[in-house]
C-alpha positions as semicolon CSV with decimal commas, in nm:
position;residue;x (nm);y (nm);z (nm)
1;X;-2,090;-6,764;1,191
2;X;-2,223;-6,533;1,443
3;X;-2,016;-6,432;1,754
4;X;-2,110;-6,277;2,147
5;X;-1,911;-6,044;2,298
6;X;-1,850;-5,757;2,546
7;X;-1,690;-5,487;2,432
8;X;-1,573;-5,155;2,512
9;X;-1,607;-4,894;2,201
10;X;-1,272;-4,732;2,166
11;X;-1,384;-4,481;1,871
12;X;-1,671;-4,494;1,583
13;X;-1,667;-4,266;1,238
14;X;-1,954;-4,243;0,959
15;X;-1,928;-4,501;0,715
16;X;-2,245;-4,333;0,512
17;X;-2,525;-4,097;0,591
18;X;-2,667;-4,382;0,791
19;X;-2,391;-4,677;0,895
20;X;-2,101;-4,623;1,156
21;X;-1,756;-4,797;1,135
22;X;-1,716;-4,877;1,515
23;X;-1,369;-4,985;1,694
24;X;-1,420;-5,183;1,970
25;X;-1,190;-5,391;2,231
26;X;-1,289;-5,733;2,371
27;X;-1,174;-6,013;2,597
28;X;-1,210;-6,298;2,374
29;X;-1,139;-6,120;2,053
30;X;-0,906;-5,835;2,114
31;X;-0,989;-5,525;1,907
32;X;-1,230;-5,598;1,597
33;X;-1,378;-5,349;1,351
34;X;-1,773;-5,352;1,288
35;X;-1,957;-5,205;1,089
36;X;-2,321;-5,117;1,206
37;X;-2,568;-5,055;0,875
38;X;-2,857;-4,804;0,919
39;X;-2,707;-4,711;1,290
40;X;-2,800;-4,349;1,223
41;X;-3,134;-4,370;1,083
42;X;-3,403;-4,215;1,297
43;X;-3,594;-4,555;1,368
44;X;-3,288;-4,763;1,433
45;X;-3,279;-4,989;1,707
46;X;-2,912;-4,863;1,742
47;X;-3,018;-4,559;1,807
48;X;-2,900;-4,481;2,229
49;X;-2,730;-4,867;2,198
50;X;-2,392;-4,732;2,204
51;X;-2,130;-4,464;2,203
52;X;-1,782;-4,397;2,319
53;X;-1,675;-4,543;2,614
54;X;-1,968;-4,753;2,661
55;X;-1,937;-5,120;2,776
56;X;-2,207;-5,333;2,525
57;X;-2,290;-5,686;2,483
58;X;-2,204;-5,708;2,091
59;X;-2,357;-5,979;1,853
60;X;-2,180;-5,934;1,498
61;X;-2,119;-6,138;1,197
62;X;-1,768;-6,241;1,124
63;X;-1,607;-6,152;0,849
64;X;-1,229;-6,249;0,882
65;X;-1,151;-6,167;0,508
66;X;-1,265;-5,769;0,509
67;X;-1,186;-5,769;0,888
68;X;-1,496;-5,518;0,922
69;X;-1,732;-5,774;1,084
70;X;-2,127;-5,694;1,085
71;X;-2,298;-5,607;1,391
72;X;-2,618;-5,784;1,429
73;X;-2,731;-5,717;1,798
74;X;-2,582;-5,427;2,028
75;X;-2,713;-5,340;2,389
76;X;-2,515;-5,072;2,655
77;X;-2,404;-5,308;2,969
78;X;-2,218;-4,998;3,112
79;X;-2,287;-4,599;2,972
80;X;-2,051;-4,427;3,228
81;X;-2,277;-4,134;3,230
82;X;-2,049;-3,954;3,447
83;X;-1,816;-3,890;3,201
84;X;-2,052;-3,700;2,983
85;X;-2,043;-3,384;3,238
86;X;-1,691;-3,432;3,362
87;X;-1,420;-3,283;3,109
88;X;-1,152;-3,408;3,287
89;X;-1,283;-3,728;3,311
90;X;-1,385;-3,748;2,950
91;X;-1,037;-3,581;2,857
92;X;-0,899;-3,906;3,041
93;X;-1,122;-4,207;2,911
94;X;-1,004;-4,044;2,547
95;X;-0,627;-4,081;2,626
96;X;-0,654;-4,459;2,784
97;X;-0,919;-4,548;2,468
98;X;-0,704;-4,435;2,240
99;X;-0,337;-4,546;2,361
100;X;-0,542;-4,904;2,410
101;X;-0,665;-4,860;2,025
102;X;-0,285;-4,777;1,900
103;X;-0,132;-5,070;2,081
104;X;-0,363;-5,383;2,060
105;X;-0,349;-5,500;1,741
106;X;-0,625;-5,609;1,555
107;X;-0,792;-6,020;1,633
108;X;-0,541;-6,064;1,907
109;X;-0,727;-6,137;2,239
110;X;-0,581;-5,974;2,570
111;X;-0,834;-6,043;2,846
112;X;-0,635;-5,814;3,053
113;X;-0,603;-5,468;2,853
114;X;-0,991;-5,543;2,853
115;X;-0,995;-5,579;3,201
116;X;-0,738;-5,295;3,281
117;X;-0,928;-5,046;3,012
118;X;-1,268;-5,115;3,235
119;X;-1,158;-5,059;3,556
120;X;-0,956;-4,738;3,446
121;X;-1,303;-4,585;3,290
122;X;-1,489;-4,724;3,589
123;X;-1,255;-4,509;3,792
124;X;-1,278;-4,164;3,618
125;X;-1,660;-4,155;3,554
126;X;-1,666;-4,247;3,923
127;X;-1,404;-4,026;4,095
128;X;-1,150;-3,728;3,999
129;X;-0,940;-3,782;3,724
130;X;-0,578;-3,638;3,776
131;X;-0,226;-3,719;3,639
132;X;-0,122;-3,940;3,883
133;X;-0,437;-4,204;3,771
134;X;-0,306;-4,194;3,413
135;X;0,034;-4,243;3,539
136;X;-0,063;-4,554;3,710
137;X;-0,301;-4,660;3,445
138;X;0,039;-4,647;3,270
139;X;0,268;-4,833;3,468
140;X;-0,028;-5,107;3,491
141;X;-0,032;-5,106;3,098
142;X;0,361;-5,151;3,045
143;X;0,345;-5,432;3,339
144;X;0,021;-5,621;3,136
145;X;0,234;-5,597;2,842
146;X;0,549;-5,747;3,009
147;X;0,768;-5,404;2,985
148;X;0,711;-5,263;3,303
149;X;1,031;-5,047;3,382
150;X;1,279;-5,252;3,632
151;X;1,263;-4,996;3,938
152;X;1,351;-5,185;4,258
153;X;1,672;-5,348;4,152
154;X;2,007;-5,220;3,931
155;X;1,967;-5,289;3,595
156;X;2,356;-5,375;3,623
157;X;2,486;-5,520;3,937
158;X;2,120;-5,641;4,032
159;X;2,141;-5,505;4,388
160;X;1,796;-5,413;4,563
161;X;1,761;-5,050;4,586
162;X;1,781;-4,867;4,903
163;X;1,457;-4,639;5,023
164;X;1,587;-4,271;4,966
165;X;1,886;-4,348;4,786
166;X;2,047;-4,076;4,590
167;X;2,218;-4,041;4,220
168;X;2,062;-4,345;4,090
169;X;1,971;-4,303;3,699
170;X;1,702;-4,380;3,478
171;X;1,780;-4,584;3,168
172;X;1,474;-4,540;2,918
173;X;1,562;-4,741;2,650
174;X;1,761;-5,006;2,885
175;X;1,422;-5,049;3,120
176;X;1,513;-4,908;3,447
177;X;1,718;-4,774;3,740
178;X;2,086;-4,794;3,711
179;X;2,222;-4,761;4,069
180;X;2,488;-4,445;4,096
181;X;2,819;-4,690;4,115
182;X;2,697;-4,851;3,789
183;X;2,604;-4,565;3,622
184;X;2,925;-4,416;3,627
185;X;3,092;-4,381;3,277
186;X;2,745;-4,509;3,143
187;X;2,566;-4,213;2,942
188;X;2,269;-4,408;2,685
189;X;1,955;-4,255;2,744
190;X;2,036;-4,198;3,133
191;X;1,844;-3,932;3,317
192;X;1,846;-3,854;3,654
193;X;1,581;-3,954;3,926
194;X;1,503;-3,824;4,219
195;X;1,437;-4,008;4,552
196;X;1,089;-3,964;4,584
197;X;1,026;-3,944;4,231
198;X;1,121;-4,347;4,246
199;X;0,947;-4,379;4,558
200;X;0,635;-4,301;4,377
201;X;0,663;-4,486;4,068
202;X;0,773;-4,798;4,273
203;X;0,425;-4,719;4,517
204;X;0,205;-4,701;4,225
205;X;0,388;-5,024;3,997
206;X;0,294;-5,217;4,340
207;X;-0,056;-5,087;4,345
208;X;-0,318;-5,332;4,169
209;X;-0,566;-5,086;4,216
210;X;-0,613;-4,711;4,149
211;X;-0,610;-4,620;4,534
212;X;-0,266;-4,524;4,616
213;X;-0,238;-4,278;4,291
214;X;-0,569;-4,145;4,364
215;X;-0,447;-4,098;4,722
216;X;-0,101;-3,920;4,622
217;X;-0,098;-3,527;4,575
218;X;0,239;-3,481;4,385
219;X;0,381;-3,141;4,387
220;X;0,416;-2,947;4,016
221;X;0,809;-3,046;4,021
222;X;0,703;-3,458;4,076
223;X;0,413;-3,421;3,823
224;X;0,660;-3,280;3,572
225;X;0,963;-3,506;3,605
226;X;0,726;-3,879;3,593
227;X;0,549;-3,739;3,317
228;X;0,930;-3,649;3,143
229;X;1,034;-3,974;3,222
230;X;0,746;-4,207;3,166
231;X;0,657;-4,048;2,878
232;X;1,012;-4,149;2,722
233;X;0,987;-4,468;2,842
234;X;0,638;-4,502;2,669
235;X;0,811;-4,360;2,380
236;X;1,068;-4,592;2,310
237;X;0,891;-4,916;2,425
238;X;0,543;-4,867;2,245
239;X;0,719;-4,719;1,931
240;X;0,373;-4,549;1,870
241;X;0,320;-4,178;1,899
242;X;0,078;-4,056;2,163
243;X;-0,060;-3,761;2,064
244;X;-0,358;-3,757;2,337
245;X;-0,104;-3,771;2,606
246;X;0,003;-3,409;2,665
247;X;-0,342;-3,307;2,582
248;X;-0,515;-3,479;2,845
249;X;-0,225;-3,442;3,097
250;X;-0,265;-3,045;3,000
251;X;-0,623;-3,068;3,084
252;X;-0,580;-3,254;3,421
253;X;-0,368;-2,937;3,555
254;X;-0,605;-2,724;3,473
255;X;-0,810;-2,564;3,752
256;X;-1,162;-2,487;3,757
257;X;-1,240;-2,104;3,654
258;X;-1,349;-1,917;3,977
259;X;-1,724;-1,808;3,957
260;X;-1,826;-1,441;3,879
261;X;-1,906;-1,219;4,147
262;X;-2,200;-1,030;4,171
């Protein structure tokens, strides 16, 4: 059976001297794997037709039993050339693609994840990448998976949290905020969360596009606290290692080297 779909390249690796195995994210079939035979031959029709972070139109023969389909045709729809000369953008794109690859089971359609990854790659290909954006992306991903932290009401008493409320606690295991009264005596996975951190996370969680994150400039303290809180939440609820996360965030924090003066 032949299928045609739009697909984002997540990763690839050699199958032989002339062929590659490529992992894709699609809207209709979820994460799939294809073998592209002869793609590395000098006169192959696949030369230049796919690469990391491309969105392509992919035609392939399905092989349900083996789980590795056979690519027949492939053509780029979005190449995102800006990522080839932008090391921070490339690092952010690599982390997003790896994160989606790790949490997406094979052959499980999830159109929202495809749309989120495509929007995320478009963002870092056309705007400066930042830790603020990656944190927004993580919150949107959790929302799509039905795992979003509950930040506007106390988990226990359901009371709405007042803006600027102090001494609240964040429970990464229970999945949200406990007000000061309900946090007394509780010890399971509780972390202090400053009022400004809660306000930033709530704002990003409400934002449907990355403009809110792009407009936010966090202090070093704020970035460190958000990195820790979200990192613990992701590790607990996604139950998977995220080795690319600290690497990407470290690269986001680096400043360009100063030009040497003659």
